[in-house]
TIDRENRO-721234 format. One record per residue (C-alpha): residue number from 0; residue in three letters; chain; x, y, z. Coordinates in steps of 0.001 Angstrom, whole numbers. Example, Ala and Ser with C-alpha at 12.3 -4.5 7.8 and 13.67 -1.06 7.14 Angstrom:
<atoms>
ATOM   k   r c      px      py      pz
ATOM   0 Ala A   12300   -4500    7800
ATOM   1 Ser A   13670   -1060    7140
</atoms>
This chain:
<atoms>
ATOM   k   r c      px      py      pz
ATOM   0 Met A  -11902   17288    5525
ATOM   1 Ala A  -12401   15456    8748
ATOM   2 Ala A   -9410   13891   10465
ATOM   3 Arg A  -10949   10519   11221
ATOM   4 Ser A   -9877    6948   10819
ATOM   5 Thr A  -11231    3619   12201
ATOM   6 Asp A   -8530    1194   10752
ATOM   7 Ala A   -7033      31   14072
ATOM   8 Gly A   -5330   -2867   12350
ATOM   9 Glu A   -3573    -734    9933
ATOM  10 Ala A   -2553    1804   12705
ATOM  11 Ala A   -1156   -1096   14851
ATOM  12 Arg A     792   -2462   11855
ATOM  13 Ile A    2417     968   11325
ATOM  14 Ala A    3284    1519   14968
ATOM  15 Asp A    4833   -1947   15297
ATOM  16 Thr A    7002   -1378   12132
ATOM  17 Val A    8365    1986   13432
ATOM  18 Asn A    9030     571   16742
ATOM  19 Arg A   10928   -2430   15183
ATOM  20 Trp A   12812      97   12971
ATOM  21 Lys A   13938    1981   16247
ATOM  22 Thr A   14811   -1249   18074
ATOM  23 Glu A   16876   -2677   15223
ATOM  24 Arg A   18405     703   14472
ATOM  25 Thr A   17188     733   11008
ATOM  26 Ile A   16487    4301   11618
ATOM  27 Val A   18970    6375   13600
ATOM  28 Pro A   18269   10057   14706
ATOM  29 Asp A   20856   12615   13637
ATOM  30 Asp A   22612   14328   16582
ATOM  31 Thr A   21808   17829   15433
ATOM  32 Glu A   19087   19279   13078
ATOM  33 Arg A   20120   19863    9598
ATOM  34 Phe A   18873   20079    5910
ATOM  35 Tyr A   19673   17418    3227
ATOM  36 Leu A   20763   17899    -237
ATOM  37 Tyr A   18776   15339   -2275
ATOM  38 Glu A   20186   14847   -5846
ATOM  39 Met A   18760   12739   -8751
ATOM  40 Ala A   20678   12036  -11823
ATOM  41 Asn A   19801    9923  -14839
ATOM  42 Leu A   22215    7385  -15875
ATOM  43 Gln A   21122    7214  -19513
ATOM  44 Asp A   20860   11046  -19989
ATOM  45 Pro A   23408   12967  -17878
ATOM  46 Ser A   21555   16290  -18841
ATOM  47 Leu A   18724   15169  -16625
ATOM  48 Arg A   19410   16078  -13129
ATOM  49 Val A   17233   17332  -10277
ATOM  50 Asn A   18423   18872   -7096
ATOM  51 Gly A   16578   19951   -4102
ATOM  52 Val A   16655   20500    -255
ATOM  53 Val A   14947   18260    2086
ATOM  54 Gly A   13903   19681    5413
ATOM  55 Ala A   10913   20724    7537
ATOM  56 Leu A    8416   23003    5914
ATOM  57 Leu A    5956   25113    8085
ATOM  58 Leu A    2304   24165    7451
ATOM  59 Asp A     159   27100    6291
ATOM  60 Arg A   -3462   27021    7032
ATOM  61 Val A   -4156   30211    5236
ATOM  62 Gly A   -2716   29067    1964
ATOM  63 Leu A    -364   32079    1344
ATOM  64 Arg A    2973   30560    2031
ATOM  65 Val A    2297   27082     699
ATOM  66 Val A     -55   26974   -2136
ATOM  67 Pro A   -1624   23780   -3444
ATOM  68 His A   -1804   23839   -7273
ATOM  69 Glu A   -4673   21410   -7714
ATOM  70 Glu A   -7844   20392   -5891
ATOM  71 Thr A   -7923   17168   -3852
ATOM  72 Thr A  -10273   14362   -3374
ATOM  73 Asn A  -11133   12556    -220
ATOM  74 Arg A   -9662    9408   -1392
ATOM  75 Gly A   -6489    8430     480
ATOM  76 Phe A   -6762   11324    2971
ATOM  77 Glu A   -7664    8992    5870
ATOM  78 Arg A   -4855    6618    5241
ATOM  79 Trp A   -2313    9562    5710
ATOM  80 Val A   -3958   10617    8923
ATOM  81 Thr A   -3814    7002   10239
ATOM  82 Ser A      36    6804    9137
ATOM  83 Leu A     825   10057   11161
ATOM  84 Arg A   -1330    9144   14211
ATOM  85 Ala A     487    5760   14327
ATOM  86 Ser A    4052    6522   13513
ATOM  87 His A    4517   10278   14538
ATOM  88 Met A    6761   10606   11659
ATOM  89 Asn A    6901   11872    8066
ATOM  90 Ile A    8186    9044    6046
ATOM  91 Asp A    7637   10345    2426
ATOM  92 Pro A    8422   13941    1564
ATOM  93 Ile A    5917   16218    -310
ATOM  94 Ile A    7397   18110   -3287
ATOM  95 Gly A    7398   21888   -3431
ATOM  96 Leu A    8467   24309   -6159
ATOM  97 Ser A   10133   27626   -5184
ATOM  98 Gly A    9978   30509   -7657
ATOM  99 Ser A   13315   31891   -6248
ATOM 100 Arg A   16074   32008   -8575
ATOM 101 Asp A   18330   32254   -5461
ATOM 102 Leu A   17667   28755   -4335
ATOM 103 Gly A   19604   26878   -7085
ATOM 104 Pro A   23119   28394   -6081
ATOM 105 Leu A   22390   27280   -2465
ATOM 106 Leu A   22010   23688   -3216
ATOM 107 Gln A   25316   22551   -2406
ATOM 108 Arg A   26669   19722    -113
ATOM 109 Ser A   28298   21127    3073
ATOM 110 Gly A   28718   17685    4854
ATOM 111 Arg A   29204   14113    4009
ATOM 112 Val A   27349   11893    1618
ATOM 113 Arg A   24795    9877    3580
ATOM 114 Arg A   23305    7521    1027
ATOM 115 Arg A   23566    6735   -2650
ATOM 116 Ile A   20887    4633   -4291
ATOM 117 Val A   20680    3288   -7981
ATOM 118 Ala A   17170    2573   -8544
ATOM 119 Asn A   15788     230  -11361
ATOM 120 Asp A   14470    3062  -13536
ATOM 121 Gly A   17932    4379  -13992
ATOM 122 Trp A   17974    7239  -11643
ATOM 123 Val A   20684    7683   -9042
ATOM 124 His A   19619    9181   -5666
ATOM 125 Thr A   22210   10873   -3660
ATOM 126 Val A   21490   12267     -63
ATOM 127 Ser A   24028   14593    1513
ATOM 128 Asp A   24221   16591    4611
ATOM 129 Ile A   23779   20469    4681
ATOM 130 Val A   25359   21496    8117
ATOM 131 Asp A   26772   25055    7505
ATOM 132 Pro A   24810   27335    9587
ATOM 133 Glu A   25007   30241    7158
ATOM 134 Gln A   23975   27990    4321
ATOM 135 Ile A   21044   26734    6381
ATOM 136 Arg A   20027   30264    7316
ATOM 137 Ala A   20249   31398    3644
ATOM 138 Ile A   18100   28483    2324
ATOM 139 Ser A   15519   29233    4912
ATOM 140 Leu A   15275   32861    3978
ATOM 141 Val A   15143   32126     153
ATOM 142 Val A   12477   29440     565
ATOM 143 Gly A   10497   31636    2831
ATOM 144 Glu A   10559   34800     746
ATOM 145 Arg A    8065   33469   -1892
ATOM 146 Pro A    5211   31155   -1740
ATOM 147 Val A    6027   27485   -2324
ATOM 148 Ser A    3780   25755   -4813
ATOM 149 Leu A    2886   22372   -3688
ATOM 150 Ala A    3566   20121   -6644
ATOM 151 Asp A    3069   16643   -5286
ATOM 152 Gly A    1681   15317   -1844
ATOM 153 His A   -1584   17296   -1575
ATOM 154 His A   -3199   14505     516
ATOM 155 Arg A    -253   14114    2803
ATOM 156 Tyr A    -206   18023    3268
ATOM 157 His A   -3809   18316    4224
ATOM 158 Ala A   -3555   15184    6342
ATOM 159 Ala A    -664   16981    8162
ATOM 160 Leu A   -2719   20000    8720
ATOM 161 Ala A   -5554   17935   10142
ATOM 162 Phe A   -3204   15844   12430
ATOM 163 Ala A   -1625   19111   13802
ATOM 164 Glu A   -4979   20387   14891
ATOM 165 Thr A   -5443   17334   17076
ATOM 166 Met A   -2002   18002   18889
ATOM 167 Gly A   -1598   19853   22212
ATOM 168 Ala A     183   23014   22348
ATOM 169 Ser A    3433   21256   23590
ATOM 170 Ser A    3646   19230   20461
ATOM 171 Tyr A    2380   21620   17851
ATOM 172 Glu A    5734   23156   17173
ATOM 173 Arg A    6940   19869   15514
ATOM 174 Ala A    3562   18714   14200
ATOM 175 Gly A    3123   22050   12519
ATOM 176 Ser A    5633   21296    9947
ATOM 177 Ile A    6018   18475    7225
ATOM 178 Leu A    8992   16864    5700
ATOM 179 Ala A    9427   18535    2247
ATOM 180 Phe A   11813   18325    -861
ATOM 181 Ile A   11895   21845   -2379
ATOM 182 Ser A   13284   22297   -5796
ATOM 183 Thr A   13156   25330   -8256
ATOM 184 Ser A   10218   25717  -10555
ATOM 185 Asp A   12522   25987  -13571
ATOM 186 Thr A   14255   22688  -12872
ATOM 187 Arg A   15260   20419  -15723
ATOM 188 Gly A   14922   16787  -15352
ATOM 189 Leu A   11853   16959  -13059
ATOM 190 Gly A    9401   15405  -15386
ATOM 191 Ile A    5853   16876  -14900
ATOM 192 His A    3388   14299  -16493
ATOM 193 Pro A    -433   14443  -16956
ATOM 194 Phe A   -3198   12205  -15687
ATOM 195 His A   -5361   11098  -18364
ATOM 196 Arg A   -9190   10978  -18038
ATOM 197 Leu A  -11179    7694  -18292
ATOM 198 Leu A  -14819    8646  -19042
ATOM 199 Pro A  -17921    6651  -18344
ATOM 200 Asn A  -19802    5108  -21113
ATOM 201 Leu A  -21676    7646  -23067
ATOM 202 Glu A  -24628    7007  -25469
ATOM 203 Thr A  -23029    9324  -28165
ATOM 204 Val A  -20212   11853  -28550
ATOM 205 Asp A  -21404   14697  -30889
ATOM 206 Val A  -17913   15413  -32278
ATOM 207 Ala A  -19469   18058  -34694
ATOM 208 Ala A  -20839   20081  -31759
ATOM 209 Leu A  -17468   20311  -30305
ATOM 210 Ser A  -16370   22686  -33133
ATOM 211 Arg A  -18166   25501  -31254
ATOM 212 Asp A  -15326   25530  -28661
ATOM 213 Phe A  -12574   23619  -30325
ATOM 214 Val A  -10743   23202  -33667
ATOM 215 Val A  -11528   19466  -34196
ATOM 216 Thr A   -9150   17513  -36449
ATOM 217 Pro A   -8380   13734  -36776
ATOM 218 Gly A   -5444   12747  -34670
ATOM 219 Gln A   -3154   10148  -33445
ATOM 220 Pro A   -3594    8193  -30197
ATOM 221 Ala A    -822    9954  -28394
ATOM 222 Pro A    -739   12576  -25697
ATOM 223 Pro A    -846   16145  -27356
ATOM 224 Asp A    2212   18373  -27092
ATOM 225 Arg A     126   21779  -27295
ATOM 226 Pro A    -475   23067  -23801
ATOM 227 Gly A   -4284   23074  -23146
ATOM 228 Ser A   -5093   20666  -26047
ATOM 229 Ile A   -6739   17368  -25663
ATOM 230 Val A   -6960   14140  -27587
ATOM 231 Leu A  -10363   12534  -27621
ATOM 232 Leu A  -10485    8738  -28054
ATOM 233 Thr A  -13951    7391  -29013
ATOM 234 Gly A  -13614    3743  -29872
ATOM 235 Asp A  -11988    3546  -33263
ATOM 236 Glu A  -11638    7368  -33644
ATOM 237 Thr A   -9231    9798  -32436
ATOM 238 Trp A   -9631   13499  -32469
ATOM 239 Asn A   -7402   16509  -31677
ATOM 240 Leu A   -9212   19194  -29695
ATOM 241 Ala A   -7618   22573  -29833
ATOM 242 Pro A   -9516   25123  -27826
ATOM 243 Leu A  -10554   28176  -29797
ATOM 244 Pro A   -8493   31238  -28642
ATOM 245 Thr A  -11515   33422  -28200
ATOM 246 His A  -12801   30734  -25524
ATOM 247 Leu A   -9532   30517  -23806
ATOM 248 Met A   -9353   34163  -23145
ATOM 249 Thr A  -12187   33867  -20651
ATOM 250 Leu A   -9874   31628  -18515
ATOM 251 Pro A   -7032   32593  -16299
ATOM 252 Ser A   -3597   32483  -17969
ATOM 253 Pro A   -2502   29245  -16158
ATOM 254 Trp A   -5737   27465  -16881
ATOM 255 Arg A   -5347   28017  -20591
ATOM 256 Arg A   -2312   25858  -20603
ATOM 257 Ala A   -3968   23024  -18488
ATOM 258 Ser A   -5780   20462  -20525
ATOM 259 Ser A   -7651   19378  -17416
ATOM 260 Ala A   -8891   22928  -16772
ATOM 261 Val A   -9947   23263  -20529
ATOM 262 Ala A  -11664   19839  -20468
ATOM 263 Gln A  -13614   20892  -17298
ATOM 264 Thr A  -14676   24323  -18576
ATOM 265 Leu A  -15211   23624  -22259
ATOM 266 Leu A  -15492   20011  -22874
ATOM 267 Tyr A  -17389   18393  -19831
ATOM 268 Pro A  -20586   20580  -20569
ATOM 269 His A  -20760   19062  -24254
ATOM 270 Leu A  -20465   15419  -22839
ATOM 271 Gly A  -22860   15992  -19956
ATOM 272 Ile A  -20339   14895  -17267
ATOM 273 Lys A  -18417   16484  -14300
ATOM 274 Glu A  -15093   15785  -12848
ATOM 275 Ala A  -16460   13329  -10249
ATOM 276 Asp A  -17609   11084  -13260
ATOM 277 Cys A  -13994   10539  -14405
ATOM 278 Asn A  -11364    8064  -13442
ATOM 279 Tyr A   -7652    8714  -13835
ATOM 280 Thr A   -4637    7026  -15059
ATOM 281 Thr A    -893    7925  -15816
ATOM 282 Ser A    -669    5149  -18351
ATOM 283 Leu A   -1179    5689  -21943
ATOM 284 Glu A   -1815    1998  -22491
ATOM 285 Ala A   -4571    1958  -19826
ATOM 286 Ala A   -6293    4906  -21563
ATOM 287 Leu A   -6182    3081  -24832
ATOM 288 Ala A   -7458     -22  -23372
ATOM 289 His A  -10399    1840  -21700
ATOM 290 Ala A  -11306    3528  -25100
ATOM 291 Ala A  -11180      30  -26781
ATOM 292 Thr A  -14033   -1010  -24670
ATOM 293 Gly A  -16182    1758  -26268
ATOM 294 Ala A  -16155    4275  -23436
ATOM 295 Pro A  -14252    7526  -24261
ATOM 296 Ala A  -10949    8519  -22814
ATOM 297 Leu A   -9156   11967  -22833
ATOM 298 Leu A   -5287   12342  -23354
ATOM 299 Met A   -3957   15329  -21636
ATOM 300 Ala A    -932   17523  -22482
ATOM 301 Pro A    1749   18069  -19785
ATOM 302 Leu A    2082   21278  -17687
ATOM 303 Asp A    5465   22842  -16930
ATOM 304 Gly A    6941   24286  -13614
ATOM 305 Ser A    6648   27894  -14679
ATOM 306 Thr A    2820   27472  -15112
ATOM 307 Ile A    2365   25683  -11771
ATOM 308 Ala A    4325   28323  -10018
ATOM 309 Glu A    2246   31111  -11853
ATOM 310 Ala A    -935   29375  -10652
ATOM 311 Gly A     670   29485   -7044
ATOM 312 Arg A    1212   33081   -7237
ATOM 313 Leu A   -2232   33852   -8500
ATOM 314 Gly A   -3857   31562   -5773
ATOM 315 Leu A   -5447   29262   -8466
ATOM 316 Arg A   -5947   25513   -8389
ATOM 317 Phe A   -6008   23202  -11313
ATOM 318 Pro A   -8592   20521  -11277
ATOM 319 Gln A   -7838   17252   -9320
ATOM 320 Lys A   -5398   14843  -10894
ATOM 321 Thr A   -3854   17336  -13119
ATOM 322 Thr A    -119   16305  -12705
ATOM 323 Phe A    2194   13725  -11341
ATOM 324 Phe A    5993   14089  -10970
ATOM 325 Ala A    8831   11930  -11778
ATOM 326 Pro A   11411   11206  -10593
ATOM 327 Lys A   10637   11526   -6960
ATOM 328 Pro A   12647   11381   -3765
ATOM 329 Arg A   12419    7910   -2311
ATOM 330 Ala A   10226    7459     678
ATOM 331 Gly A   12084    6445    3830
ATOM 332 Val A   15585    7631    2994
ATOM 333 Val A   15029   10870    5075
ATOM 334 Leu A   12510   10607    7821
ATOM 335 Arg A   11222   13179   10219
ATOM 336 Ala A   10176   12569   13899
ATOM 337 Ile A    7090   14677   14854
ATOM 338 Val A    7109   14124   18460
</atoms>
């Protein structure tokens, strides 16, 4: 991807905003470097809690320490490069999943509570200092001992890589890292949701022919629960597509549990389409509305954190727009200056 942007107006607006924040002391730098404990708790269901550490994560050009779990598109990439060039600041942390079981016990506050926010969606966000040197050292070692699977923020991560390449040696030490929220891959409460596929208008969908690769049964217009399965909406008809086990065995283990990978490998050839022909939505209502126009839609099953972590260990990437995560750390609560 090329690190180019010609939107001078957007860059000027970003730079002016950051300068105003500094002048008005809306943002104030900490006197010493530290990590932050970021906790998210659900008011309606106290069992839903997500803890993670926010700090600077070293960028990895090779893809051995930080492993993206899905392909990216060019859409949105230039916008993030523009933001980095204008602000010299990470404003929105990426989300990474660590496969280490040793991280969870280290996620404890060792300083004061800095901010608590009650969001409209019922999640409470609490940010606290982690200032104990031994704790900071232990977290750094634990996060560094295994690859971090990049769960959310692929475009921001690749924009940071491109931006770092443009910086001189004197600035690369800080430009070579990115603000990240790192949690455990087995965390409960961190919802991993699917992107549904909106297909172009097709002349016909030969449902009978799909039985060569799927068990096809009438279904309900709701996302499937079974990993790797798909619900096909074709106008007034709804079909459950469960891939045949013999066909799944040709796919790597994590791909067998990813509806997006099953669709790309087994379903798209039947339909005569490619991934580039699809649009995406996280909304079931939007997918149903699309199908009501006569164009097909695919409802996908969610993935789990262990499958994403396994793909990272194997160096596999799912198709673009496979997952989105909620809740997420709020942008702008913790910021990181680059230069």
